[in-house]
MDAnalysis code that builds the backbone (N, CA, C; Angstrom):
import MDAnalysis as mda
import numpy as np

u = mda.Universe.empty(360, n_residues=120, atom_resindex=np.repeat(np.arange(120), 3), trajectory=True)
u.add_TopologyAttr("name", ["N", "CA", "C"] * 120)
u.add_TopologyAttr("resid", np.arange(1, 121))
u.add_TopologyAttr("resname", ["MET", "HIS", "LYS", "ILE", "LEU", "ARG", "HIS", "GLY", "LYS", "ARG", "ILE", "GLY", "THR", "ALA", "ILE", "VAL", "GLY", "GLY", "LEU", "VAL", "THR", "ILE", "ILE", "GLY", "VAL", "ILE", "LEU", "ILE", "PRO", "TYR", "PRO", "GLY", "PRO", "GLY", "TRP", "LEU", "ILE", "VAL", "PHE", "ALA", "GLY", "LEU", "ALA", "ILE", "LEU", "ALA", "THR", "GLU", "PHE", "GLN", "PHE", "ALA", "ALA", "LYS", "TRP", "LEU", "THR", "TRP", "LEU", "LYS", "ALA", "LYS", "TYR", "LEU", "SER", "TRP", "GLN", "SER", "TRP", "LEU", "LYS", "ARG", "GLN", "PRO", "LYS", "VAL", "LEU", "GLN", "LEU", "LEU", "ILE", "LEU", "GLY", "ALA", "THR", "GLY", "LEU", "VAL", "ILE", "LEU", "VAL", "THR", "ILE", "TRP", "LEU", "LEU", "ASN", "THR", "PHE", "GLY", "LEU", "ILE", "ASP", "ASP", "PHE", "PHE", "GLN", "TRP", "ASN", "VAL", "LYS", "TRP", "LEU", "HIS", "SER", "PRO", "ILE", "LEU", "ARG", "SER"])
u.atoms.positions = np.array([
    [8.457, -41.459, -2.935],
    [7.601, -41.276, -1.765],
    [7.630, -39.831, -1.284],
    [8.831, -39.215, -1.318],
    [8.981, -37.838, -0.868],
    [8.140, -36.903, -1.746],
    [8.110, -37.193, -3.047],
    [7.348, -36.378, -3.988],
    [5.845, -36.468, -3.708],
    [5.375, -37.643, -3.361],
    [3.951, -37.842, -3.047],
    [3.570, -37.054, -1.802],
    [4.415, -37.088, -0.775],
    [4.137, -36.338, 0.449],
    [4.119, -34.834, 0.188],
    [5.056, -34.378, -0.649],
    [5.107, -32.959, -0.967],
    [3.835, -32.517, -1.708],
    [3.388, -33.326, -2.654],
    [2.166, -33.000, -3.385],
    [0.933, -33.092, -2.474],
    [0.951, -34.068, -1.581],
    [-0.155, -34.200, -0.629],
    [-0.259, -32.982, 0.290],
    [0.906, -32.525, 0.760],
    [0.920, -31.324, 1.612],
    [0.422, -30.114, 0.835],
    [0.824, -30.011, -0.411],
    [0.410, -28.894, -1.254],
    [-1.104, -28.916, -1.491],
    [-1.644, -30.073, -1.761],
    [-3.090, -30.213, -1.969],
    [-3.845, -29.917, -0.674],
    [-3.366, -30.452, 0.437],
    [-3.997, -30.187, 1.734],
    [-3.980, -28.709, 2.086],
    [-2.854, -28.058, 1.826],
    [-2.750, -26.619, 2.074],
    [-3.725, -25.857, 1.199],
    [-3.857, -26.262, -0.055],
    [-4.787, -25.598, -0.972],
    [-6.225, -25.748, -0.492],
    [-6.586, -26.916, -0.034],
    [-7.962, -27.155, 0.428],
    [-8.249, -26.352, 1.700],
    [-7.371, -26.491, 2.696],
    [-7.589, -25.791, 3.967],
    [-7.541, -24.275, 3.771],
    [-6.512, -23.786, 3.094],
    [-6.386, -22.351, 2.858],
    [-7.540, -21.797, 2.040],
    [-7.955, -22.544, 1.034],
    [-9.085, -22.127, 0.208],
    [-10.373, -22.040, 0.995],
    [-10.638, -23.058, 1.819],
    [-11.860, -23.050, 2.637],
    [-11.855, -21.903, 3.647],
    [-10.726, -21.692, 4.300],
    [-10.634, -20.597, 5.273],
    [-10.856, -19.256, 4.571],
    [-10.262, -19.090, 3.404],
    [-10.431, -17.842, 2.658],
    [-11.885, -17.641, 2.247],
    [-12.530, -18.671, 1.751],
    [-13.942, -18.572, 1.330],
    [-14.836, -18.225, 2.517],
    [-14.620, -18.872, 3.645],
    [-15.406, -18.559, 4.849],
    [-15.194, -17.100, 5.240],
    [-13.962, -16.640, 5.186],
    [-13.675, -15.245, 5.511],
    [-14.388, -14.278, 4.585],
    [-14.395, -14.578, 3.279],
    [-15.079, -13.715, 2.316],
    [-16.578, -13.660, 2.624],
    [-17.173, -14.784, 2.976],
    [-18.594, -14.814, 3.335],
    [-18.850, -13.954, 4.565],
    [-17.918, -13.938, 5.504],
    [-18.096, -13.209, 6.765],
    [-17.723, -11.729, 6.697],
    [-17.179, -11.260, 5.592],
    [-16.739, -9.855, 5.503],
    [-17.843, -8.863, 5.858],
    [-19.075, -9.009, 5.364],
    [-20.074, -7.971, 5.664],
    [-20.552, -7.944, 7.114],
    [-20.206, -8.938, 7.882],
    [-20.731, -9.042, 9.241],
    [-19.696, -8.565, 10.257],
    [-20.176, -8.061, 11.386],
    [-19.223, -7.668, 12.425],
    [-18.411, -8.883, 12.874],
    [-17.177, -8.664, 13.120],
    [-16.336, -9.764, 13.570],
    [-15.110, -9.907, 12.694],
    [-14.535, -11.065, 12.723],
    [-13.205, -11.240, 12.128],
    [-13.197, -11.657, 10.660],
    [-14.135, -11.199, 9.842],
    [-14.181, -11.611, 8.441],
    [-12.880, -11.373, 7.702],
    [-12.368, -10.142, 7.773],
    [-11.117, -9.834, 7.077],
    [-9.953, -10.592, 7.682],
    [-9.951, -10.753, 8.997],
    [-8.875, -11.508, 9.645],
    [-8.848, -12.946, 9.133],
    [-10.023, -13.532, 8.945],
    [-10.107, -14.904, 8.442],
    [-9.624, -14.971, 6.993],
    [-9.981, -13.970, 6.179],
    [-9.485, -13.929, 4.798],
    [-7.958, -13.875, 4.803],
    [-7.394, -12.981, 5.618],
    [-5.936, -12.865, 5.685],
    [-5.299, -14.168, 6.180],
    [-5.944, -14.830, 7.125],
    [-5.414, -16.108, 7.616],
    [-5.439, -17.165, 6.514],
    [-6.527, -17.211, 5.771],
    [-6.620, -18.175, 4.671],
    [-5.561, -17.934, 3.612],
    [-5.358, -16.673, 3.261],
    [-4.314, -16.360, 2.281],
    [-2.923, -16.651, 2.828],
    [-2.731, -16.443, 4.132],
    [-1.427, -16.763, 4.742],
    [-1.173, -18.266, 4.693],
    [-2.222, -19.053, 4.908],
    [-2.076, -20.519, 4.796],
    [-1.688, -20.879, 3.367],
    [-2.404, -20.303, 2.407],
    [-2.103, -20.582, 0.998],
    [-0.698, -20.114, 0.623],
    [-0.264, -18.998, 1.205],
    [1.042, -18.426, 0.870],
    [2.210, -19.313, 1.302],
    [1.954, -20.256, 2.204],
    [3.029, -21.166, 2.601],
    [3.432, -22.095, 1.462],
    [2.526, -22.271, 0.496],
    [2.810, -23.168, -0.628],
    [2.697, -22.505, -1.997],
    [2.007, -21.365, -2.076],
    [1.721, -20.769, -3.378],
    [2.149, -19.307, -3.398],
    [2.997, -18.951, -4.356],
    [3.518, -17.594, -4.470],
    [2.411, -16.591, -4.787],
    [1.414, -16.987, -5.606],
    [0.346, -16.061, -5.963],
    [-0.413, -15.595, -4.726],
    [-0.583, -16.483, -3.760],
    [-1.322, -16.133, -2.538],
    [-0.536, -15.110, -1.708],
    [0.773, -15.224, -1.695],
    [1.596, -14.242, -0.974],
    [1.439, -12.860, -1.617],
    [1.394, -12.811, -2.946],
    [1.191, -11.535, -3.641],
    [-0.200, -10.975, -3.345],
    [-1.212, -11.826, -3.395],
    [-2.582, -11.389, -3.100],
    [-2.678, -10.874, -1.669],
    [-2.032, -11.576, -0.744],
    [-2.068, -11.179, 0.657],
    [-1.469, -9.783, 0.843],
    [-0.341, -9.542, 0.239],
    [0.298, -8.222, 0.332],
    [-0.588, -7.151, -0.291],
    [-1.113, -7.425, -1.483],
    [-1.960, -6.466, -2.190],
    [-3.244, -6.177, -1.407],
    [-3.915, -7.240, -0.931],
    [-5.181, -7.084, -0.228],
    [-5.005, -6.368, 1.108],
    [-3.922, -6.650, 1.802],
    [-3.659, -5.960, 3.067],
    [-3.474, -4.462, 2.827],
    [-2.770, -4.103, 1.771],
    [-2.579, -2.688, 1.436],
    [-3.912, -2.027, 1.103],
    [-4.764, -2.710, 0.338],
    [-6.087, -2.166, -0.006],
    [-6.963, -2.014, 1.241],
    [-6.895, -2.992, 2.135],
    [-7.679, -2.936, 3.374],
    [-7.239, -1.745, 4.230],
    [-5.937, -1.575, 4.392],
    [-5.427, -0.444, 5.180],
    [-5.774, 0.888, 4.521],
    [-5.749, 0.923, 3.198],
    [-6.126, 2.125, 2.464],
    [-7.610, 2.447, 2.680],
    [-8.463, 1.417, 2.654],
    [-9.902, 1.593, 2.911],
    [-10.131, 2.133, 4.315],
    [-9.464, 1.571, 5.298],
    [-9.611, 2.046, 6.676],
    [-9.183, 3.501, 6.799],
    [-8.081, 3.844, 6.184],
    [-7.579, 5.211, 6.229],
    [-8.565, 6.166, 5.551],
    [-9.090, 5.768, 4.394],
    [-10.058, 6.590, 3.678],
    [-11.316, 6.795, 4.514],
    [-11.814, 5.719, 5.108],
    [-13.042, 5.787, 5.892],
    [-12.886, 6.708, 7.101],
    [-11.728, 6.697, 7.742],
    [-11.483, 7.566, 8.899],
    [-11.489, 9.043, 8.519],
    [-11.149, 9.353, 7.273],
    [-11.113, 10.740, 6.814],
    [-12.479, 11.257, 6.369],
    [-13.463, 10.378, 6.268],
    [-14.776, 10.767, 5.761],
    [-15.620, 11.419, 6.854],
    [-16.624, 12.210, 6.424],
    [-17.526, 12.821, 7.407],
    [-18.287, 11.753, 8.199],
    [-18.662, 12.116, 9.401],
    [-19.378, 11.171, 10.267],
    [-20.650, 10.646, 9.607],
    [-21.303, 11.490, 8.798],
    [-22.538, 11.065, 8.128],
    [-22.265, 9.858, 7.230],
    [-21.203, 9.909, 6.443],
    [-20.865, 8.792, 5.564],
    [-20.466, 7.565, 6.379],
    [-19.716, 7.773, 7.450],
    [-19.343, 6.649, 8.314],
    [-20.592, 5.977, 8.874],
    [-21.571, 6.799, 9.286],
    [-22.816, 6.251, 9.828],
    [-23.633, 5.544, 8.750],
    [-23.626, 6.064, 7.522],
    [-24.321, 5.393, 6.422],
    [-23.714, 4.010, 6.150],
    [-22.399, 3.930, 6.167],
    [-21.735, 2.639, 5.954],
    [-22.049, 1.692, 7.109],
    [-22.051, 2.217, 8.329],
    [-22.422, 1.404, 9.491],
    [-23.869, 0.924, 9.357],
    [-24.758, 1.819, 8.913],
    [-26.156, 1.447, 8.713],
    [-26.324, 0.379, 7.647],
    [-25.558, 0.490, 6.550],
    [-25.618, -0.522, 5.494],
    [-25.154, -1.878, 6.023],
    [-24.122, -1.861, 6.855],
    [-23.652, -3.107, 7.476],
    [-24.746, -3.698, 8.371],
    [-25.386, -2.847, 9.156],
    [-26.490, -3.304, 10.009],
    [-27.632, -3.870, 9.195],
    [-27.919, -3.268, 8.042],
    [-28.989, -3.767, 7.176],
    [-28.659, -5.154, 6.632],
    [-27.410, -5.360, 6.246],
    [-26.978, -6.686, 5.777],
    [-27.191, -7.721, 6.877],
    [-26.869, -7.350, 8.110],
    [-27.038, -8.271, 9.239],
    [-28.512, -8.586, 9.460],
    [-29.357, -7.552, 9.465],
    [-30.797, -7.769, 9.685],
    [-31.419, -8.622, 8.590],
    [-31.050, -8.381, 7.337],
    [-31.591, -9.183, 6.238],
    [-31.147, -10.634, 6.372],
    [-29.908, -10.846, 6.760],
    [-29.415, -12.212, 6.951],
    [-30.177, -12.908, 8.071],
    [-30.374, -12.213, 9.174],
    [-31.120, -12.792, 10.299],
    [-32.540, -13.136, 9.864],
    [-33.157, -12.249, 9.078],
    [-34.513, -12.499, 8.590],
    [-34.536, -13.696, 7.644],
    [-33.575, -13.742, 6.698],
    [-33.538, -14.853, 5.750],
    [-33.283, -16.193, 6.436],
    [-32.561, -16.173, 7.543],
    [-32.320, -17.405, 8.298],
    [-33.486, -17.744, 9.230],
    [-34.551, -16.948, 9.169],
    [-35.805, -17.154, 9.890],
    [-35.692, -16.991, 11.405],
    [-34.717, -16.260, 11.871],
    [-34.589, -16.029, 13.311],
    [-35.785, -15.255, 13.839],
    [-36.213, -14.226, 13.093],
    [-37.376, -13.455, 13.518],
    [-38.636, -14.324, 13.502],
    [-38.710, -15.235, 12.542],
    [-39.845, -16.157, 12.485],
    [-39.900, -17.081, 13.691],
    [-38.747, -17.534, 14.147],
    [-38.706, -18.396, 15.337],
    [-39.163, -17.625, 16.572],
    [-38.753, -16.362, 16.655],
    [-39.188, -15.524, 17.781],
    [-40.693, -15.307, 17.706],
    [-41.212, -15.058, 16.494],
    [-42.652, -14.890, 16.290],
    [-43.408, -16.145, 16.725],
    [-42.907, -17.302, 16.337],
    [-43.556, -18.559, 16.732],
    [-43.516, -18.751, 18.243],
    [-42.401, -18.419, 18.871],
    [-42.255, -18.595, 20.310],
    [-43.266, -17.749, 21.079],
    [-43.389, -16.483, 20.691],
    [-44.301, -15.577, 21.392],
    [-45.719, -15.610, 20.832],
    [-45.927, -16.372, 19.753],
    [-47.239, -16.542, 19.118],
    [-47.870, -15.198, 18.732],
    [-47.075, -14.355, 18.097],
    [-47.562, -13.066, 17.638],
    [-48.331, -13.191, 16.323],
    [-48.011, -14.215, 15.531],
    [-48.624, -14.457, 14.218],
    [-48.409, -13.282, 13.252],
    [-47.185, -12.782, 13.203],
    [-46.815, -11.725, 12.262],
    [-46.093, -12.405, 11.095],
    [-46.792, -12.546, 9.977],
    [-46.289, -13.358, 8.862],
    [-45.016, -12.802, 8.221],
    [-44.870, -11.476, 8.133],
    [-43.708, -10.923, 7.446],
    [-42.406, -11.144, 8.209],
    [-42.493, -11.537, 9.483],
    [-41.279, -11.859, 10.238],
    [-40.642, -13.163, 9.771],
    [-41.421, -13.994, 9.086],
    [-40.925, -15.295, 8.634],
    [-40.185, -15.166, 7.313],
    [-39.099, -15.885, 7.205],
    [-38.258, -15.871, 6.009],
    [-39.021, -16.446, 4.829],
    [-38.838, -15.877, 3.630],
    [-39.439, -16.485, 2.450],
    [-38.670, -17.737, 2.013],
    [-37.472, -17.924, 2.560],
    [-36.629, -19.048, 2.179],
    [-36.775, -20.214, 3.158],
    [-36.632, -19.916, 4.452],
    [-36.697, -20.948, 5.487],
    [-37.955, -20.753, 6.309],
    [-38.766, -21.736, 6.352],
    [-39.991, -21.677, 7.144],
    [-39.845, -22.567, 8.368],
    [-40.298, -22.074, 9.518],
    [-40.214, -22.883, 10.744],
    [-41.440, -23.742, 10.880],
])
């Protein structure tokens, strides 16, 4: 019985940690806690899996290195990266048809505001 509970906990940790990590990876390009969620997911996985603890240490070092590198770059490059992040956000909002819903609400009839994927 003890062995079954241990395996159940391990499987549950893998599912929860995996889902949290995947959600974090999806959220990385957006403002907010994307990286924090990735680190949390790996920390959950690290409670049961040694590979996740290694990944967590490695990824945290790479993240801190990226932040340090970015701070040393000229403001122009920092602004370009910020602009690219903003573009990812705008494209996501457009693909989710948020602009289309606003167009429908105000009855502007601007077709390009509507997502090619989701139609309201």
